[in-house]
C-alpha positions in Angstrom: 115.6 174.3 -4.6 116.7 174.4 -8.2 117.2 177.6 -10.2 113.9 177.3 -12.1 111.8 176.9 -8.9 113.6 179.8 -7.4 113.0 182.1 -10.4 109.3 181.1 -10.5 108.9 181.8 -6.8 110.6 185.2 -7.2 108.2 186.1 -10.0 105.2 185.3 -7.9 106.6 187.1 -4.9 107.3 190.2 -7.1 103.7 190.2 -8.5 102.3 189.8 -5.0 104.4 192.8 -3.8 103.1 195.0 -6.7 99.5 194.1 -6.0 99.9 194.5 -2.2 101.6 197.9 -2.6 98.7 199.1 -4.8 96.2 198.0 -2.2 98.1 199.4 0.7 98.9 202.7 -0.9 95.5 203.1 -2.5 97.0 203.3 -6.0 94.1 202.3 -8.2 92.6 203.6 -11.4 91.0 206.7 -9.9 91.0 209.7 -12.1 93.1 212.7 -11.1 91.6 215.2 -8.6 89.7 218.1 -10.1 91.8 221.2 -10.5 91.3 223.7 -7.7 90.2 226.4 -10.1 87.4 224.2 -11.6 86.1 223.5 -8.0 86.4 227.3 -7.2 84.5 228.2 -10.4 81.7 225.8 -9.5 81.4 226.9 -5.9 81.6 230.5 -7.0 78.8 229.9 -9.5 76.7 228.3 -6.8 76.2 231.8 -5.3 74.0 232.8 -8.2 75.0 231.7 -11.7 72.8 228.8 -12.5 73.8 228.5 -16.1 77.5 228.2 -15.1 76.6 225.6 -12.5 74.8 223.5 -15.1 77.6 223.9 -17.6 80.4 222.8 -15.2 78.3 220.0 -13.7 77.6 218.6 -17.1 81.4 218.5 -17.8 82.4 217.4 -14.3 79.6 215.5 -12.6 81.4 214.9 -9.3 81.5 218.6 -8.6 78.2 218.0 -7.0 80.1 216.8 -3.9 83.1 219.0 -4.2 84.0 221.7 -1.8 86.5 224.6 -2.1 88.7 225.8 0.7 88.7 229.6 0.5 91.5 229.7 3.1 91.8 228.9 6.7 89.6 225.9 6.5 86.7 227.9 5.2 85.2 225.1 3.1 82.2 225.7 0.9 80.1 223.6 -1.5 78.0 225.0 -4.3 74.8 224.2 -2.5 76.3 225.9 0.6 77.0 228.9 -1.5 73.5 229.1 -2.8 72.2 228.6 0.8 74.0 231.5 2.4 73.0 234.0 -0.3 69.4 232.7 -0.4 69.5 231.4 -4.0 66.6 228.9 -3.9 66.8 228.2 -7.6 70.4 227.1 -7.5 69.9 225.1 -4.2 66.8 223.3 -5.6 68.6 222.5 -8.9 71.6 221.1 -7.0 69.4 219.0 -4.8 67.6 217.6 -7.9 71.1 216.6 -9.2 71.9 214.8 -5.9 73.6 217.4 -3.8 73.1 216.9 0.0 71.9 220.0 1.7 73.3 221.0 5.1 71.1 222.0 8.0 72.0 225.6 7.2 70.7 225.3 3.6 67.5 223.6 4.9 67.1 226.5 7.4 67.3 229.0 4.4 64.6 227.0 2.7 62.5 227.2 5.8 62.4 223.5 6.4 61.7 223.8 10.1 60.2 220.2 10.2 63.7 218.9 9.3 66.0 221.4 11.1 64.2 221.8 14.5 64.2 218.1 15.5 67.9 217.8 14.9 68.7 220.9 16.9 66.4 219.8 19.7 68.2 216.5 19.8 71.6 218.0 19.6 71.4 221.6 21.0 75.1 222.3 20.5 74.5 222.3 16.7 72.6 225.6 17.1 76.0 227.3 17.3 77.5 225.6 14.3 78.5 227.7 11.4 78.0 227.5 7.7 80.4 228.8 5.0 82.3 231.9 5.9 81.1 231.8 9.5 77.4 232.5 8.6 75.0 231.4 11.3 71.7 229.7 11.2 70.1 233.1 11.9 71.7 234.5 8.7 70.5 231.6 6.6 67.0 232.0 7.9 67.1 235.7 7.1 68.2 234.9 3.6 65.2 232.5 3.2 62.8 235.4 3.2 59.0 234.7 3.5 59.6 230.9 3.3 61.8 230.9 6.3 59.9 233.3 8.7 59.0 230.4 11.1 62.6 229.2 11.0 63.8 232.8 11.7 61.4 233.1 14.7 62.6 229.7 16.0 66.3 230.8 15.9 65.4 234.1 17.6 63.5 232.3 20.3 66.7 230.3 20.9 68.6 233.5 21.5 70.5 233.7 18.3 71.5 237.3 17.5 74.7 237.0 15.4 74.5 236.5 11.7 78.2 235.9 11.2 81.1 234.8 13.4 84.7 235.4 12.5 86.3 232.0 11.7 89.8 233.1 11.0 
C-alpha cells in the first residue's frame, strides 16, 4: 500500500469513527434540556395559573410533556398538577394543546367510562398514586359534581385514603 492510499483510507476511517460515535452516543442536534426552573414554573402554574401556563407554553412548546421532580421521585406534570387540585380549566386547556391525561386526571374529570374499564382490567391500578401521593379517591373528590359517580365507584372499591406518604 502506498502512502496516498494509506492516508485516504485513514481519512475515511476517521470520518466513519466520528459518525459512528455520534450515533452510538446519541450526539445529534437536539436542543439543550429545559432548565429545571422553567419546568418547575410551568408545573407550578398548572395548579391554577392559566395565564402563566399559556405564556410559558408559547415560549417553550415541549413543556406540554415535561415533568418536574419535586424530590424523592415525586414527578408531576402540569396536567397532573391541575388534576390533583381540581382545576378543570387548566386541565382542559392542556389537553387541547396535546397533553396526555393520566387516569387520575380523568378521574377528577369524572370520566368513569374511560377510567373504570382500565381499573376493571387491571385492578392493581386502583392503588396507584398520582402526584404527591394523591389517590384516585382524592382526585374524584376534587372533581366535584362532575365526578360524583367516579367518587362512588372508588368508595365501592374500598378506597378510603386520599393521600399516601411516598417518601
